[in-house]
BALO-980169 format. One record per residue: residue number from 1; residue in three letters; x, z, y of N, C-alpha, C in turn. Coordinates in steps of 0.2 Angstrom, whole numbers, plus 5000, padded with zeros to 4 digits. Layout:
+-----+-----+------+------+------+------+------+------+------+------+------+
|   k |   r |  n_X |  n_Z |  n_Y | ca_X | ca_Z | ca_Y |  c_X |  c_Z |  c_Y |
+-----+-----+------+------+------+------+------+------+------+------+------+
| NUM | ALA |    X |    Z |    Y |    X |    Z |    Y |    X |    Z |    Y |
...
+-----+-----+------+------+------+------+------+------+------+------+------+
***
This chain:
+-----+-----+------+------+------+------+------+------+------+------+------+
|   k |   r |  n_X |  n_Z |  n_Y | ca_X | ca_Z | ca_Y |  c_X |  c_Z |  c_Y |
+-----+-----+------+------+------+------+------+------+------+------+------+
|   1 | MET | 4968 | 5013 | 5174 | 4975 | 5013 | 5172 | 4979 | 5009 | 5177 |
|   2 | SER | 4985 | 5012 | 5180 | 4989 | 5009 | 5185 | 4993 | 5003 | 5182 |
|   3 | SER | 4995 | 4998 | 5186 | 4999 | 4993 | 5183 | 5006 | 4996 | 5181 |
|   4 | TYR | 5008 | 5001 | 5184 | 5014 | 5004 | 5182 | 5014 | 5007 | 5175 |
|   5 | GLU | 5008 | 5010 | 5173 | 5007 | 5013 | 5166 | 5006 | 5007 | 5161 |
|   6 | MET | 5003 | 5002 | 5164 | 5002 | 4996 | 5159 | 5008 | 4993 | 5157 |
|   7 | THR | 5013 | 4993 | 5161 | 5019 | 4989 | 5160 | 5025 | 4994 | 5157 |
|   8 | PHE | 5024 | 5000 | 5158 | 5029 | 5005 | 5156 | 5028 | 5007 | 5149 |
|   9 | GLY | 5034 | 5006 | 5145 | 5034 | 5007 | 5138 | 5039 | 5012 | 5135 |
|  10 | TYR | 5039 | 5014 | 5129 | 5044 | 5018 | 5126 | 5047 | 5015 | 5119 |
|  11 | ASP | 5053 | 5016 | 5118 | 5056 | 5014 | 5112 | 5058 | 5021 | 5109 |
|  12 | VAL | 5055 | 5022 | 5103 | 5056 | 5029 | 5100 | 5059 | 5028 | 5093 |
|  13 | ASP | 5064 | 5032 | 5092 | 5067 | 5034 | 5085 | 5065 | 5041 | 5083 |
|  14 | LEU | 5062 | 5041 | 5077 | 5060 | 5048 | 5074 | 5064 | 5049 | 5068 |
|  15 | VAL | 5066 | 5055 | 5068 | 5070 | 5057 | 5061 | 5066 | 5063 | 5059 |
|  16 | PHE | 5063 | 5063 | 5053 | 5060 | 5068 | 5050 | 5065 | 5071 | 5045 |
|  17 | CYS | 5067 | 5078 | 5046 | 5071 | 5082 | 5041 | 5066 | 5086 | 5037 |
|  18 | ILE | 5066 | 5085 | 5031 | 5061 | 5088 | 5026 | 5064 | 5092 | 5021 |
|  19 | ASP | 5062 | 5099 | 5021 | 5064 | 5103 | 5016 | 5061 | 5101 | 5009 |
|  20 | ALA | 5065 | 5099 | 5004 | 5063 | 5096 | 4998 | 5065 | 5100 | 4992 |
|  21 | THR | 5065 | 5107 | 4993 | 5067 | 5111 | 4988 | 5061 | 5114 | 4984 |
|  22 | SER | 5062 | 5117 | 4979 | 5056 | 5120 | 4974 | 5052 | 5125 | 4978 |
|  23 | SER | 5054 | 5128 | 4983 | 5050 | 5133 | 4986 | 5044 | 5130 | 4990 |
|  24 | ILE | 5045 | 5124 | 4992 | 5039 | 5121 | 4996 | 5035 | 5116 | 4991 |
|  25 | ASN | 5036 | 5117 | 4985 | 5032 | 5113 | 4980 | 5024 | 5113 | 4981 |
|  26 | PRO | 5021 | 5119 | 4983 | 5014 | 5119 | 4984 | 5012 | 5115 | 4990 |
|  27 | LEU | 5017 | 5114 | 4995 | 5016 | 5111 | 5001 | 5018 | 5104 | 5002 |
|  28 | ILE | 5022 | 5102 | 4998 | 5026 | 5095 | 4999 | 5021 | 5090 | 5000 |
|  29 | ASP | 5015 | 5090 | 4996 | 5010 | 5084 | 4997 | 5007 | 5084 | 5004 |
|  30 | MET | 5006 | 5090 | 5007 | 5004 | 5091 | 5014 | 5009 | 5088 | 5019 |
|  31 | VAL | 5015 | 5090 | 5018 | 5020 | 5088 | 5022 | 5021 | 5080 | 5022 |
|  32 | LYS | 5021 | 5077 | 5016 | 5021 | 5070 | 5015 | 5015 | 5067 | 5018 |
|  33 | ARG | 5010 | 5069 | 5017 | 5004 | 5066 | 5020 | 5004 | 5066 | 5028 |
|  34 | ASN | 5006 | 5072 | 5031 | 5007 | 5072 | 5038 | 5012 | 5067 | 5041 |
|  35 | THR | 5018 | 5067 | 5037 | 5023 | 5062 | 5039 | 5021 | 5055 | 5039 |
|  36 | LEU | 5017 | 5053 | 5034 | 5014 | 5046 | 5033 | 5009 | 5044 | 5039 |
|  37 | LYS | 5005 | 5049 | 5041 | 5000 | 5048 | 5046 | 5002 | 5049 | 5053 |
|  38 | PHE | 5008 | 5051 | 5054 | 5011 | 5053 | 5060 | 5011 | 5047 | 5065 |
|  39 | TYR | 5014 | 5041 | 5062 | 5015 | 5035 | 5066 | 5008 | 5033 | 5070 |
|  40 | ALA | 5003 | 5032 | 5066 | 4997 | 5030 | 5068 | 4994 | 5035 | 5073 |
|  41 | ASP | 4994 | 5041 | 5072 | 4992 | 5046 | 5076 | 4996 | 5047 | 5083 |
|  42 | LEU | 5002 | 5045 | 5082 | 5006 | 5045 | 5088 | 5004 | 5039 | 5093 |
|  43 | VAL | 5004 | 5034 | 5090 | 5002 | 5028 | 5094 | 4995 | 5029 | 5097 |
|  44 | LYS | 4990 | 5032 | 5094 | 4984 | 5033 | 5096 | 4984 | 5038 | 5102 |
|  45 | GLY | 4988 | 5044 | 5101 | 4989 | 5049 | 5106 | 4992 | 5047 | 5112 |
|  46 | MET | 4997 | 5043 | 5111 | 5001 | 5040 | 5117 | 4996 | 5035 | 5121 |
|  47 | GLU | 4992 | 5031 | 5118 | 4988 | 5027 | 5121 | 4983 | 5031 | 5125 |
|  48 | LYS | 4980 | 5036 | 5122 | 4975 | 5040 | 5126 | 4978 | 5043 | 5132 |
|  49 | ASN | 4985 | 5044 | 5132 | 4988 | 5047 | 5138 | 4991 | 5041 | 5142 |
|  50 | LEU | 4989 | 5035 | 5141 | 4991 | 5029 | 5145 | 4998 | 5028 | 5145 |
|  51 | LYS | 5001 | 5029 | 5139 | 5008 | 5027 | 5137 | 5008 | 5022 | 5132 |
|  52 | ARG | 5013 | 5017 | 5132 | 5013 | 5012 | 5127 | 5020 | 5013 | 5123 |
|  53 | LEU | 5019 | 5012 | 5116 | 5025 | 5012 | 5112 | 5027 | 5005 | 5110 |
|  54 | ASP | 5032 | 5003 | 5113 | 5034 | 4996 | 5112 | 5038 | 4995 | 5105 |
|  55 | PHE | 5042 | 5000 | 5103 | 5046 | 5000 | 5097 | 5047 | 5006 | 5094 |
|  56 | VAL | 5045 | 5007 | 5088 | 5046 | 5014 | 5084 | 5049 | 5013 | 5078 |
|  57 | ARG | 5054 | 5017 | 5076 | 5057 | 5017 | 5070 | 5057 | 5024 | 5067 |
|  58 | ILE | 5057 | 5025 | 5061 | 5057 | 5032 | 5058 | 5062 | 5032 | 5052 |
|  59 | ARG | 5065 | 5037 | 5052 | 5070 | 5039 | 5047 | 5069 | 5045 | 5043 |
|  60 | VAL | 5070 | 5046 | 5037 | 5069 | 5052 | 5033 | 5075 | 5055 | 5030 |
|  61 | ILE | 5076 | 5062 | 5031 | 5082 | 5065 | 5028 | 5078 | 5071 | 5024 |
|  62 | ALA | 5079 | 5071 | 5017 | 5076 | 5076 | 5013 | 5082 | 5080 | 5011 |
|  63 | PHE | 5082 | 5087 | 5012 | 5088 | 5091 | 5011 | 5087 | 5097 | 5006 |
|  64 | ARG | 5092 | 5099 | 5003 | 5092 | 5104 | 4998 | 5098 | 5109 | 4999 |
|  65 | ASP | 5102 | 5109 | 4994 | 5108 | 5114 | 4994 | 5114 | 5111 | 4991 |
|  66 | TYR | 5119 | 5110 | 4994 | 5125 | 5106 | 4991 | 5128 | 5110 | 4985 |
|  67 | LEU | 5128 | 5116 | 4985 | 5131 | 5120 | 4979 | 5127 | 5119 | 4973 |
|  68 | ALA | 5120 | 5119 | 4974 | 5115 | 5119 | 4969 | 5113 | 5112 | 4967 |
|  69 | ASP | 5113 | 5108 | 4971 | 5110 | 5101 | 4970 | 5115 | 5095 | 4970 |
|  70 | ALA | 5121 | 5096 | 4972 | 5126 | 5091 | 4971 | 5124 | 5085 | 4975 |
|  71 | SER | 5124 | 5079 | 4971 | 5122 | 5073 | 4974 | 5115 | 5072 | 4977 |
|  72 | ASN | 5111 | 5077 | 4975 | 5104 | 5077 | 4977 | 5103 | 5081 | 4983 |
|  73 | ALA | 5108 | 5084 | 4986 | 5108 | 5089 | 4991 | 5105 | 5086 | 4998 |
|  74 | MET | 5107 | 5080 | 4999 | 5105 | 5077 | 5006 | 5103 | 5069 | 5004 |
|  75 | LEU | 5097 | 5068 | 5005 | 5095 | 5061 | 5003 | 5093 | 5058 | 5010 |
|  76 | THR | 5096 | 5053 | 5012 | 5095 | 5050 | 5019 | 5093 | 5043 | 5018 |
|  77 | THR | 5089 | 5040 | 5023 | 5086 | 5033 | 5023 | 5089 | 5030 | 5029 |
|  78 | TYR | 5089 | 5023 | 5029 | 5090 | 5020 | 5036 | 5083 | 5021 | 5040 |
|  79 | PHE | 5083 | 5018 | 5046 | 5077 | 5018 | 5050 | 5072 | 5012 | 5047 |
|  80 | PHE | 5066 | 5014 | 5047 | 5061 | 5010 | 5045 | 5057 | 5008 | 5052 |
|  81 | THR | 5057 | 5001 | 5053 | 5053 | 4999 | 5059 | 5046 | 4998 | 5058 |
|  82 | MET | 5042 | 5002 | 5062 | 5035 | 5002 | 5061 | 5031 | 4997 | 5066 |
|  83 | PRO | 5026 | 4994 | 5064 | 5023 | 4995 | 5057 | 5025 | 4990 | 5052 |
|  84 | ASP | 5030 | 4986 | 5054 | 5032 | 4981 | 5049 | 5034 | 4983 | 5043 |
|  85 | GLN | 5038 | 4989 | 5043 | 5041 | 4991 | 5036 | 5037 | 4998 | 5034 |
|  86 | ALA | 5031 | 4998 | 5036 | 5026 | 5004 | 5034 | 5026 | 5005 | 5026 |
|  87 | GLU | 5026 | 4999 | 5023 | 5025 | 5000 | 5015 | 5031 | 5003 | 5012 |
|  88 | GLY | 5037 | 5001 | 5015 | 5043 | 5004 | 5012 | 5044 | 5011 | 5014 |
|  89 | PHE | 5042 | 5013 | 5020 | 5042 | 5020 | 5023 | 5038 | 5024 | 5018 |
|  90 | LYS | 5032 | 5021 | 5017 | 5027 | 5025 | 5012 | 5030 | 5026 | 5006 |
|  91 | ALA | 5033 | 5021 | 5003 | 5036 | 5022 | 4996 | 5042 | 5027 | 4996 |
|  92 | CYS | 5045 | 5027 | 5001 | 5051 | 5032 | 5002 | 5048 | 5039 | 5003 |
|  93 | VAL | 5043 | 5040 | 5007 | 5041 | 5047 | 5008 | 5037 | 5049 | 5001 |
|  94 | ASN | 5034 | 5045 | 4998 | 5030 | 5047 | 4992 | 5035 | 5048 | 4986 |
|  95 | SER | 5041 | 5046 | 4987 | 5046 | 5047 | 4981 | 5049 | 5054 | 4982 |
|  96 | ILE | 5048 | 5057 | 4987 | 5051 | 5064 | 4988 | 5048 | 5069 | 4984 |
|  97 | ARG | 5052 | 5073 | 4980 | 5050 | 5078 | 4975 | 5053 | 5085 | 4977 |
|  98 | ALA | 5048 | 5090 | 4977 | 5051 | 5097 | 4978 | 5054 | 5099 | 4972 |
|  99 | ASP | 5061 | 5100 | 4973 | 5065 | 5102 | 4967 | 5072 | 5105 | 4969 |
| 100 | GLY | 5074 | 5109 | 4965 | 5081 | 5112 | 4966 | 5081 | 5117 | 4972 |
| 101 | GLY | 5087 | 5118 | 4975 | 5088 | 5122 | 4980 | 5092 | 5128 | 4979 |
| 102 | GLY | 5092 | 5130 | 4972 | 5097 | 5136 | 4971 | 5094 | 5142 | 4974 |
| 103 | ASP | 5099 | 5146 | 4978 | 5097 | 5152 | 4981 | 5092 | 5150 | 4986 |
| 104 | GLU | 5089 | 5156 | 4990 | 5084 | 5155 | 4994 | 5085 | 5151 | 5001 |
| 105 | PRO | 5091 | 5152 | 5004 | 5093 | 5148 | 5010 | 5095 | 5141 | 5008 |
| 106 | GLU | 5094 | 5136 | 5013 | 5095 | 5129 | 5011 | 5100 | 5126 | 5017 |
| 107 | ASP | 5103 | 5120 | 5016 | 5107 | 5117 | 5020 | 5104 | 5113 | 5026 |
| 108 | SER | 5100 | 5116 | 5029 | 5096 | 5113 | 5034 | 5100 | 5111 | 5041 |
| 109 | LEU | 5105 | 5115 | 5042 | 5109 | 5113 | 5048 | 5113 | 5107 | 5047 |
| 110 | GLU | 5115 | 5106 | 5040 | 5118 | 5099 | 5039 | 5114 | 5094 | 5040 |
| 111 | ALA | 5107 | 5095 | 5038 | 5102 | 5090 | 5039 | 5101 | 5088 | 5046 |
| 112 | LEU | 5101 | 5093 | 5050 | 5101 | 5092 | 5058 | 5107 | 5088 | 5060 |
| 113 | ALA | 5113 | 5090 | 5057 | 5119 | 5086 | 5059 | 5119 | 5079 | 5058 |
| 114 | TYR | 5116 | 5077 | 5051 | 5115 | 5070 | 5050 | 5110 | 5067 | 5054 |
| 115 | ALA | 5105 | 5070 | 5056 | 5100 | 5068 | 5061 | 5103 | 5066 | 5068 |
| 116 | ILE | 5107 | 5071 | 5070 | 5110 | 5070 | 5077 | 5114 | 5063 | 5077 |
| 117 | ARG | 5118 | 5062 | 5071 | 5122 | 5056 | 5071 | 5119 | 5050 | 5068 |
| 118 | SER | 5112 | 5050 | 5069 | 5109 | 5044 | 5067 | 5111 | 5038 | 5071 |
| 119 | PRO | 5110 | 5032 | 5068 | 5111 | 5026 | 5071 | 5105 | 5024 | 5076 |
| 120 | TRP | 5105 | 5027 | 5082 | 5100 | 5027 | 5086 | 5099 | 5020 | 5090 |
| 121 | MET | 5093 | 5018 | 5092 | 5093 | 5012 | 5096 | 5097 | 5012 | 5102 |
| 122 | LYS | 5099 | 5006 | 5104 | 5102 | 5005 | 5111 | 5097 | 5005 | 5116 |
| 123 | PRO | 5098 | 5007 | 5122 | 5093 | 5007 | 5128 | 5091 | 5000 | 5129 |
| 124 | THR | 5085 | 4999 | 5131 | 5082 | 4993 | 5133 | 5080 | 4993 | 5141 |
| 125 | LEU | 5082 | 4988 | 5145 | 5080 | 4988 | 5152 | 5073 | 4988 | 5153 |
| 126 | GLY | 5070 | 4993 | 5157 | 5063 | 4993 | 5158 | 5059 | 4998 | 5154 |
| 127 | ARG | 5062 | 5001 | 5149 | 5058 | 5005 | 5144 | 5062 | 5012 | 5143 |
| 128 | ARG | 5058 | 5017 | 5142 | 5061 | 5023 | 5141 | 5063 | 5024 | 5134 |
| 129 | ARG | 5068 | 5027 | 5132 | 5070 | 5028 | 5125 | 5069 | 5035 | 5123 |
| 130 | ARG | 5067 | 5037 | 5117 | 5066 | 5043 | 5114 | 5070 | 5044 | 5108 |
| 131 | GLN | 5074 | 5049 | 5107 | 5077 | 5050 | 5101 | 5075 | 5057 | 5098 |
| 132 | VAL | 5070 | 5057 | 5093 | 5066 | 5063 | 5092 | 5068 | 5065 | 5085 |
| 133 | ILE | 5070 | 5072 | 5084 | 5071 | 5075 | 5077 | 5066 | 5080 | 5076 |
| 134 | VAL | 5063 | 5080 | 5070 | 5058 | 5085 | 5068 | 5061 | 5088 | 5062 |
| 135 | ILE | 5061 | 5095 | 5061 | 5063 | 5098 | 5055 | 5057 | 5102 | 5053 |
| 136 | TRP | 5056 | 5101 | 5046 | 5050 | 5105 | 5043 | 5053 | 5109 | 5037 |
| 137 | THR | 5053 | 5115 | 5038 | 5056 | 5120 | 5032 | 5053 | 5127 | 5033 |
| 138 | ASP | 5052 | 5130 | 5027 | 5050 | 5137 | 5027 | 5055 | 5141 | 5023 |
| 139 | ALA | 5061 | 5139 | 5023 | 5067 | 5142 | 5020 | 5072 | 5145 | 5025 |
| 140 | PRO | 5075 | 5151 | 5023 | 5081 | 5153 | 5027 | 5086 | 5148 | 5027 |
| 141 | ILE | 5091 | 5149 | 5031 | 5097 | 5144 | 5033 | 5103 | 5147 | 5030 |
| 142 | HIS | 5107 | 5142 | 5027 | 5114 | 5144 | 5025 | 5118 | 5143 | 5032 |
| 143 | PRO | 5123 | 5147 | 5033 | 5128 | 5145 | 5038 | 5131 | 5138 | 5037 |
| 144 | LEU | 5132 | 5135 | 5043 | 5135 | 5128 | 5042 | 5142 | 5129 | 5039 |
| 145 | GLY | 5143 | 5124 | 5034 | 5149 | 5124 | 5029 | 5148 | 5128 | 5023 |
| 146 | PHE | 5143 | 5132 | 5022 | 5142 | 5136 | 5016 | 5143 | 5132 | 5010 |
| 147 | GLY | 5141 | 5126 | 5010 | 5142 | 5122 | 5004 | 5148 | 5117 | 5003 |
| 148 | ALA | 5153 | 5119 | 5008 | 5159 | 5114 | 5008 | 5163 | 5114 | 5002 |
| 149 | LYS | 5162 | 5119 | 4997 | 5166 | 5118 | 4991 | 5163 | 5113 | 4987 |
| 150 | SER | 5157 | 5110 | 4988 | 5155 | 5105 | 4984 | 5158 | 5098 | 4985 |
| 151 | SER | 5160 | 5095 | 4980 | 5163 | 5088 | 4981 | 5159 | 5083 | 4985 |
| 152 | TYR | 5152 | 5085 | 4985 | 5148 | 5080 | 4989 | 5147 | 5082 | 4996 |
| 153 | TYR | 5150 | 5087 | 4998 | 5149 | 5090 | 5005 | 5153 | 5084 | 5010 |
| 154 | PRO | 5150 | 5082 | 5015 | 5153 | 5077 | 5019 | 5159 | 5080 | 5023 |
| 155 | ARG | 5164 | 5076 | 5023 | 5170 | 5078 | 5026 | 5170 | 5078 | 5033 |
| 156 | ASP | 5166 | 5074 | 5036 | 5166 | 5073 | 5043 | 5160 | 5077 | 5046 |
| 157 | MET | 5158 | 5082 | 5043 | 5153 | 5087 | 5045 | 5156 | 5091 | 5051 |
| 158 | ALA | 5151 | 5094 | 5055 | 5153 | 5098 | 5061 | 5156 | 5104 | 5057 |
| 159 | LYS | 5162 | 5107 | 5060 | 5166 | 5112 | 5056 | 5162 | 5119 | 5057 |
| 160 | ASP | 5158 | 5120 | 5062 | 5155 | 5126 | 5063 | 5149 | 5125 | 5068 |
| 161 | PHE | 5145 | 5130 | 5069 | 5139 | 5130 | 5074 | 5141 | 5128 | 5081 |
| 162 | VAL | 5146 | 5130 | 5083 | 5148 | 5128 | 5090 | 5149 | 5120 | 5091 |
| 163 | GLU | 5153 | 5118 | 5086 | 5154 | 5110 | 5086 | 5147 | 5107 | 5085 |
| 164 | LEU | 5142 | 5109 | 5081 | 5136 | 5106 | 5080 | 5132 | 5106 | 5087 |
| 165 | MET | 5133 | 5112 | 5091 | 5130 | 5112 | 5097 | 5133 | 5107 | 5102 |
| 166 | GLU | 5139 | 5106 | 5101 | 5143 | 5101 | 5106 | 5140 | 5094 | 5104 |
| 167 | TRP | 5139 | 5093 | 5098 | 5136 | 5086 | 5096 | 5129 | 5085 | 5099 |
| 168 | TRP | 5125 | 5090 | 5100 | 5119 | 5089 | 5103 | 5119 | 5089 | 5111 |
| 169 | GLU | 5124 | 5093 | 5113 | 5124 | 5094 | 5121 | 5128 | 5088 | 5124 |
| 170 | SER | 5133 | 5086 | 5121 | 5137 | 5080 | 5123 | 5133 | 5074 | 5123 |
| 171 | GLU | 5135 | 5068 | 5125 | 5132 | 5062 | 5124 | 5136 | 5057 | 5120 |
| 172 | LYS | 5140 | 5061 | 5115 | 5143 | 5057 | 5110 | 5139 | 5054 | 5105 |
| 173 | PHE | 5133 | 5057 | 5103 | 5129 | 5055 | 5098 | 5122 | 5054 | 5101 |
| 174 | VAL | 5119 | 5058 | 5105 | 5112 | 5057 | 5108 | 5113 | 5057 | 5115 |
| 175 | ASP | 5108 | 5053 | 5118 | 5107 | 5053 | 5125 | 5104 | 5059 | 5128 |
| 176 | HIS | 5106 | 5061 | 5134 | 5104 | 5068 | 5137 | 5097 | 5068 | 5138 |
| 177 | GLN | 5094 | 5062 | 5141 | 5087 | 5062 | 5144 | 5083 | 5060 | 5138 |
| 178 | SER | 5085 | 5057 | 5133 | 5081 | 5054 | 5128 | 5080 | 5059 | 5122 |
| 179 | LYS | 5084 | 5063 | 5121 | 5084 | 5067 | 5115 | 5078 | 5073 | 5115 |
| 180 | ARG | 5075 | 5074 | 5109 | 5070 | 5079 | 5108 | 5071 | 5082 | 5101 |
| 181 | LEU | 5071 | 5089 | 5101 | 5071 | 5092 | 5094 | 5066 | 5097 | 5093 |
| 182 | PHE | 5062 | 5096 | 5088 | 5056 | 5100 | 5086 | 5057 | 5104 | 5080 |
| 183 | LEU | 5057 | 5110 | 5080 | 5059 | 5114 | 5074 | 5052 | 5118 | 5072 |
| 184 | PHE | 5050 | 5116 | 5066 | 5044 | 5119 | 5063 | 5048 | 5123 | 5057 |
| 185 | ALA | 5050 | 5129 | 5059 | 5055 | 5132 | 5054 | 5054 | 5140 | 5056 |
| 186 | LEU | 5058 | 5144 | 5051 | 5057 | 5151 | 5052 | 5059 | 5154 | 5059 |
| 187 | ASP | 5057 | 5160 | 5060 | 5059 | 5164 | 5066 | 5065 | 5167 | 5064 |
| 188 | ALA | 5071 | 5163 | 5064 | 5077 | 5165 | 5061 | 5083 | 5164 | 5067 |
| 189 | GLU | 5088 | 5168 | 5066 | 5093 | 5168 | 5071 | 5096 | 5161 | 5073 |
| 190 | ALA | 5097 | 5157 | 5068 | 5100 | 5151 | 5070 | 5095 | 5146 | 5074 |
| 191 | TRP | 5089 | 5146 | 5071 | 5084 | 5142 | 5075 | 5083 | 5145 | 5082 |
| 192 | ASN | 5082 | 5151 | 5082 | 5081 | 5155 | 5089 | 5087 | 5153 | 5094 |
| 193 | THR | 5093 | 5153 | 5091 | 5099 | 5152 | 5095 | 5098 | 5145 | 5098 |
| 194 | ILE | 5096 | 5140 | 5093 | 5096 | 5133 | 5095 | 5090 | 5133 | 5101 |
| 195 | SER | 5084 | 5135 | 5100 | 5079 | 5135 | 5104 | 5080 | 5138 | 5111 |
| 196 | ASP | 5084 | 5144 | 5111 | 5085 | 5147 | 5117 | 5091 | 5144 | 5121 |
| 197 | ASN | 5095 | 5141 | 5118 | 5101 | 5138 | 5121 | 5103 | 5131 | 5122 |
| 198 | TRP | 5099 | 5127 | 5117 | 5100 | 5120 | 5117 | 5095 | 5117 | 5122 |
| 199 | CYS | 5096 | 5111 | 5125 | 5091 | 5108 | 5129 | 5087 | 5104 | 5125 |
| 200 | ASN | 5080 | 5103 | 5128 | 5075 | 5099 | 5125 | 5073 | 5101 | 5118 |
| 201 | VAL | 5072 | 5107 | 5117 | 5071 | 5110 | 5110 | 5064 | 5113 | 5110 |
| 202 | VAL | 5060 | 5112 | 5106 | 5054 | 5116 | 5105 | 5054 | 5119 | 5098 |
| 203 | HIS | 5053 | 5126 | 5097 | 5052 | 5129 | 5091 | 5045 | 5132 | 5089 |
| 204 | TYR | 5042 | 5130 | 5084 | 5036 | 5132 | 5082 | 5037 | 5136 | 5076 |
| 205 | PRO | 5038 | 5143 | 5076 | 5040 | 5147 | 5071 | 5035 | 5148 | 5065 |
| 206 | THR | 5038 | 5148 | 5059 | 5034 | 5148 | 5053 | 5037 | 5155 | 5049 |
| 207 | ARG | 5033 | 5156 | 5043 | 5035 | 5162 | 5039 | 5037 | 5159 | 5032 |
| 208 | ALA | 5042 | 5162 | 5029 | 5045 | 5160 | 5023 | 5039 | 5160 | 5018 |
| 209 | GLY | 5039 | 5155 | 5014 | 5034 | 5155 | 5008 | 5027 | 5152 | 5010 |
| 210 | GLU | 5025 | 5153 | 5017 | 5019 | 5151 | 5019 | 5019 | 5147 | 5026 |
| 211 | GLY | 5024 | 5147 | 5029 | 5025 | 5144 | 5035 | 5022 | 5137 | 5036 |
| 212 | LEU | 5023 | 5133 | 5032 | 5021 | 5126 | 5033 | 5013 | 5126 | 5033 |
| 213 | GLN | 5010 | 5130 | 5029 | 5003 | 5130 | 5029 | 5000 | 5132 | 5036 |
| 214 | GLU | 5004 | 5136 | 5040 | 5001 | 5138 | 5046 | 5002 | 5133 | 5052 |
| 215 | ILE | 5005 | 5128 | 5050 | 5007 | 5123 | 5055 | 5000 | 5119 | 5056 |
| 216 | ALA | 4997 | 5119 | 5062 | 4991 | 5115 | 5064 | 4994 | 5108 | 5066 |
| 217 | TYR | 4992 | 5103 | 5062 | 4995 | 5096 | 5063 | 4993 | 5094 | 5070 |
| 218 | VAL | 4987 | 5095 | 5073 | 4986 | 5093 | 5079 | 4990 | 5096 | 5084 |
| 219 | GLU | 4992 | 5103 | 5083 | 4996 | 5106 | 5088 | 5003 | 5103 | 5088 |
| 220 | MET | 5006 | 5101 | 5082 | 5012 | 5098 | 5081 | 5013 | 5092 | 5084 |
| 221 | LEU | 5007 | 5088 | 5084 | 5007 | 5081 | 5087 | 5007 | 5082 | 5095 |
| 222 | LYS | 5004 | 5087 | 5097 | 5003 | 5088 | 5104 | 5010 | 5090 | 5107 |
| 223 | TYR | 5014 | 5095 | 5103 | 5020 | 5097 | 5105 | 5025 | 5091 | 5106 |
| 224 | ILE | 5025 | 5086 | 5101 | 5029 | 5081 | 5101 | 5028 | 5076 | 5106 |
| 225 | MET | 5021 | 5074 | 5107 | 5019 | 5070 | 5112 | 5021 | 5072 | 5119 |
| 226 | LEU | 5020 | 5078 | 5121 | 5021 | 5081 | 5127 | 5029 | 5081 | 5128 |
| 227 | GLY | 5033 | 5083 | 5123 | 5040 | 5082 | 5124 | 5043 | 5075 | 5125 |
| 228 | MET | 5040 | 5071 | 5121 | 5042 | 5064 | 5122 | 5040 | 5061 | 5129 |
| 229 | MET | 5035 | 5063 | 5132 | 5033 | 5060 | 5138 | 5036 | 5064 | 5144 |
| 230 | GLY | 5039 | 5069 | 5143 | 5043 | 5073 | 5148 | 5049 | 5068 | 5151 |
| 231 | VAL | 5050 | 5069 | 5157 | 5056 | 5065 | 5160 | 5063 | 5067 | 5157 |
+-----+-----+------+------+------+------+------+------+------+------+------+
***
C-alpha cells in the first residue's frame, strides 16, 4: 500500500430511496436487510481496494404515492452518522412497512428530487467527497407533478423533468465530481432517459413485480464502489 493510498480518504453521504408500496411487500425484508448491511460491506470493500472511508452518513427516503397516501407518501430522515448512529439507523429502516401506493406507478421522481436536495456534507481539505443516491423500486413511474393536487405535495418541487435534470446537472444542489446516482429500477423511459443523458449515473434494470429479486447484492455493491472510486 502506498503512502498516498494510506493517507487518502473519502467522506461519503449515501441516500437510499426505497419503494415502500404494497407491491414490494414480498421483497421489503430483503431490501431492508441489504440496506442495513451495506455500510459494513462498503467499508470492507473499500479497504480491500486500498481506499479509506473517513466519514460516512446515510439517509433514507421511503416513497409511495401522493394522491393515494397523503402524508405517508414521502417519509424522509436526517443523515445518520455511521457507525455512531447505527442503532438509530437500524430502527429507522426496520420501521419501514410496505403499504399503500394506490395505482401501479409511484412518485419515485419526487423521491429523487428530495435526495438531490439533501443537506450534503461540506468538502473537507485532503479528502474526496461522494454524494451517492441509490433508488430501489420495481414499480412504474408517475410523471413528475402527477400528485400535485394533493395538499401534501411539496410546493418547492421541480416543476417538470427538465428542471429536475437541471437540479442534477448544475452545482446548485450537488457537486459535479462528487455525485453518483445508481438506479435499481425498471427498464422504463424516464429511468433510461436519466441513465442515457445525465452524468454519473448507472442503471441496473429490473422487471415489474420481480425486479428486486433479480438484483445480485454483490453486483450492486460492486457498481457503487466502482462509481465512488471514479475520479
